[in-house]
N, C-alpha and C positions, 0 to 999 in steps of 0.2 A: 503494500500499499504506499503511496506517495502522499506526504503531508505538506500543506502549505504552511511555511513557518515565518514568511515574511512579516506577518502582522502579528505574531506572538508578542505578548507583554508579559514580563515576569511579575514586577512589583508596581502596578500602575494604580493601585488602590489610592485614593485621595490622601495625601499627606496631612498629618495633624498640624504641621507647621508649613506655611505657604512659601517660604523662601527657598530657592533652589539650593541643592547640595553639590558639593564639589564633584562627586561621582555619579551625578544624575546621568541615567542613559548607559551606564556600564553594566554590562550583564555578566553575572556570576552563577556557575553551577556548583554545588556543593555536595560532595560525597563524603560526609563526616559524621562523627559520633563522638561522645564523651566531651573533652574540653578543648583540646589544642586546636583541632580543625574548625569546630564552630567558633572559637574565639577569633580566629582569622576572618571567618565569613562575618561575624558580627561588626568587626571594623569596617568592612566593606559596606554592610548594610546600614550602619548607623551614618556613614559618610555619603549615603544616598544611592549606592548601587543597587541594581534589581537583583536580589539574591534568591536563587531557587534552591532549596534544600530538597534532595532526593533521598528517600528513605525506604526501607523495606515495606512491603505491604502490611505487615503487622506493626510498623512503626519502629523508629530508632530505639534500640534497647536502653539507651541512656534515659528515655523517659520513664522507665520502670525501676531505675536505681533508687535505693533507700539509704538511710543512714547519712554518711557525709556526702553521698552523691546525689541525694534528692533534690538539690537546687540547680544541678548542672544545666539541664534542659532550659529550664525557665530563664536562667541568667544569660545564656549564650546564643539565644535562637530568636530574638525579637526581630521585627523589621525583615523577616524572611517569609517566603511561601513554601509550602510543603506539597510535594508531589510523592505519593506512596506508590511504588510500583515494583514488580517483579523484574529485576535486571537479568535473571537466568532464563527468562522466557524470551523467545525470538522477537515478539512484538514489543515487549517492555524494553529490551535492549535497543530497538529500532527507535522507539520514542525518545529515549534518553540520548542516543546519538544524535538525533535530529536537534534536540535542545542545545547540546554542546556544540554543534556545528555553527550555531549562531552565537555562542558565548565569547566573551572576552577573557574571562578567568575561569578556571577549574580548579577547586580545592579538594584535596582528599588526604585522609590521615590513617590509611589501612596498612597492614603489614606489607612489607616489600614483596612485590610480585603478585599480590592477591588481585589487583584490578587488571594487570596484564592478562591473567587467565580468562578474564571476563571480556576482554576487547577494549578496556578503558585506560590502558597505559598510556604513557606519554608518546611513544613511538606511534601508536595506532591513531590517537586522536590529533596528533599534530599533522599526520597526512591528510586527514579529513578537513582540519582547520588549522593552516599554517600560521595564523595570527594568534592562535591560542596561548595564553600564558598558563602553564600548568604548574600549580603551586602543591607540593608534597610536604607534608607535616610528619616527620618521622622520628624515631628513637635516636638515631645517629646518621651522621653524614657518611658519605662513602669511607670505607676502610674496614679494618678488621672486625669491628663490632656491628657492621651494617646489618647483618642478618638476625641480630638478637631482637628480642622483644623487649621494649622499655615502657615504664609508666613514669609518672611525674616523680614518684617516690624512688624509683630505681635510680633515676637521673640525679636526685638530690643527693642520694647515698654515695654513688660513684664519682659524682662531679665536685665533691668536697663541700657541698653547702650544708648537709646534715651535720658534718663534723664542725663546722663553724657555728651552727645554730645551737646545739646542745652543749651542756658543761662537759668537761674532760671526761672521756671513756663513756659517754651516753650520747650518742648521735641522736639528733631529732630533726624530723622534717619541719620545714616552715608550716605556719598554720593555715595556708591556702594553697591552692594549686597553682603557685607562682610560677612554676617551670613551664606547666601546660599554657598558662596565659601568656607569658613572656614568649614562649616559642611560637604561640599564634601570632603575636605582634611582629616578630621578626620575619615570619612567613608573609604577613600582609606587607611589610616594608619591602621585602625582596620582590613580591608580585608588582607592587606600584612602581619599583625601579625598572622591572621587565617591561611594563607598560610604556614607560617613558622611553626605553630603548626601542620598543616597537615603534613609537612615534617616528624615530629616525630611519628604521631599517625596514618597516613593514612586516617583520617576522616575530612571531611569539618565541617563547624559551621555556625550559623547565627550570624552576627554582625550587630549592629545598630548604627548609629550616629543621632543627632537631632539638630534642630535649637534652641530650648530653652536652652538645657543644653550647647550648644556651646556658646551662648551669656553669660550664667552665668559664663562660665569658663574665657571668655574674660574680664569680669568685676571683677574677683577674686582679682586683684590687689586693687581695691577700697574697696572690703570687708575687705582685710587684713589690709588696712589703718585705718579703724575703730578700729580693735584690737590693732594696734600699737599706735595709737594717742589718742583713746578715743572719737574722733570725727567722724561723718560720712564724707564721701568725698562730696565735693561741685562739681556740674557741671564744666566740664573743662573750659568754658568760665569765670567762677567766682572762679577759683581754686587759692589757694595760691601756686605759683610756688615753686618748690623745688630749683630753681636757680634764681639769681637776673636778670641776662640777658638771657632771654629765651623767645623771643617774635618776633612779625612781626613789622618791622620798615618801615616807608615811606621814599622813596629816590626820586630823580629827576624824571620828566616826569611821575608822577603818578605811578612809579613802587614801588614794595615792596621786601623786603628781610627778611627772617626768620634768626636770629642770636642767636647762644646759646654760652654761656661762663660757662662751668659747672665744672671746677676745679679751684683751687687757682693758679696753674702754668699757665692755660690758661688766667687767669685775669692779671697776670703779662704781658705776651706776648701781650695781648690785649691793656693794657694801653701803653706799650712801642711803639707798632705799630701805634698808634693813637695819640701819643704825650699827654697822659693824665697823666703827671708826678705828678700832685698834688694828683690824685686819687690813683696812685700807692704808694705814700708816706703816705697815710692816713691810720694808723694803725687800724681804726675802720672799715676799708673795707678789711682787709687782709683775712679774712675767708669767705666762702660762705654764711654761716649762718648770719653773720654780714651784708653782702652786701644785702641779702634777707630782713633783718629788715629795711633797708634804700632804698628799691626798689622805693618807691614813690618819692624820691628826686633824686636818681640816673638816673632813666629812662628818665625823661624829658630833662636832659642834653644830653643823648646819642641820643635821638630822634632828637634833634636840630643838633647835630653832623652829623648824618647819612643823614639828609635831604640834605646836601650839596654835596653829592655824587651821580654819575650815578650809576645805578645798576651794570653794568660790571666792573666799576672801584672798586666798594665796594667789589664785589665778589672776584675779583682778589686778593686784599690785604688780605681778610680773608682766601682765599686758601693758599696764601704764609705763613701765620703764623699757619696754620693748625687748625683753628677753625671751628666748625659746622656752616654751612649756607645753605641756599636754596633760590632760586627764587620761587615765587608763580606761579606755572604752571598749565595750563589747560591740560585736557587729550589730546586734539588735538595737543598741542605743543610737546608732547612726540615723535610724528612721525618724528621729526627733531632733536631729541636728540642726540648728537655726541657719547655719551657713549652707548646708546642702539644700534646705528647703527654700531658701531665698534665691539661691543661685541656679536652680534648675538641676541640681546634681541627682536628684531622685525622680524616677519616671514611673508614673502610675500605669499599671496594666493589669490585665487579666490573664492568668496562666491557664494552661490547657484543662486543668481539673475544675476550672470556673472561679476560683479564688481570686480576689482582688489583692494586689501587692505592689510595693514600691521597690524599685530595683535601681542600682546605680547606672547613671549615664556614662557614656565615654568620657574619659577624664581629660577632655580638651575643650577649648572654645575657639570658634571661628569668627573673626570680626566681633569678638565680645559676646557671641551667641553660643549657647550650649546645644548639642545635637540632641534633638528629642526622639520620641517614639512615633512612628508612623502606624505601626499595627503591632498586635499582641504576638507573643510566641504562638505558633499555629498548632491546631490539632494535627495528628498524623493524617496526611491526605487531604487536609483542609481545602487545598486549591487545585486538587487533581482535576476536577471537572473544568475549572476555568482554564487551566493551562491546556488541557487536551482540546477544548473548544479552539483555543488560539492555534492549535496545530491543524485546525480543520476537520476534526472528528465530530461526527453528529452525537446527539444525545443517545440514540438508540445504540450506537457503537460503543460509547463510553460505558452505558449500562451493561452491555454484553462484557466488556473488559472487567468491570467491577464484579459481574456474577462469577466470572471464571477465575477470580482472584489474581489477574495480571495487574490490576490497579486497585486502589481503595479509595472510595468516595464516602466519607463518613455521613455526608448529608443524605445520601440515596438509600442507605439500608443499615440495619444493625450488622456489624461486621468486625473482623479482627482487629482493624486498625482503631475502631473506636474503643475496644477493650485496652488498647495500648496506653490510654491515658490513665 
């Protein structure tokens, strides 16, 4: 069957914000799951690209994760459309190929070789669409480890981040999927660079980002520390701080506040604000390196001082004098953060199970404006009918494909993809 795809539209739903986005009109097809690949697609989607998420007929398995994975799908799949399709069927593969033929970017994060077996590897797709930028999100770049299966935690352990995060002898992963998300960011950066190159050459290319190399990049500062100091970096809980006052302090009501005094000018302001005249006059404390050398005697006095303050009172004083400070905040506390609320840093949306939620916006502004939500994270196959109509298929043909489980249209019948929510 020949499909007419000139008129297909991926994400043409009316935007919740009328201003044009930088990537308006860019077409992205996403074969992704979990976090790393969807995070790359989210960047394109929030920046205005038309992102089509292709998932199995019974839905991306990420939708069904519980525990620490329960929020993955909702967080990383807004502003996308979903086509649920059987890629192993001849007609399902045909539909997917026709969509990719008109795409600018293809994003995938499956194990090496998995998509080649299905006819969706770079070599096959680049022959069909020479302008395609093919973005792979992998565990490792090319090399002896390339065949290994990797996860965020695997990369943190073998890339030095877990060693640096936990106390000595107790490696600890970071408290979020920081490598998955950062790896997705690097993939998106590489794909955008490849699109810029395509503007000059007219040809697409294959770009790859990885979990392991992302982790190594993030600990590069500690590798450099060895070269500069001649000593390997200690885990962060046991490190010798670069600043004398750079720590978490207990205050009233079992609250805590992080405080940093990182310049000599800040030290003078700090002493004046808290009546520490003797410390300000002590010439052996006049420079940061001298204060670091006396940290063991200096900090106990400051801990006693701060323990007499309520958290809000102390933070108000620190804000008045312009010192770095922070309350110790739980993720759920951020839903009530006045700065995030006032600046558009939280986006209201409805997740596939029907619940209303607020989730973080992309952490950038463009010309002073935050990037908003155009539409909610989709149900599995939510846009299947719309997309297939754009390919020229009739409703009768779409119904037949749905009935035979080649596609899933949750609006049409009780089906396996509806259960995926």
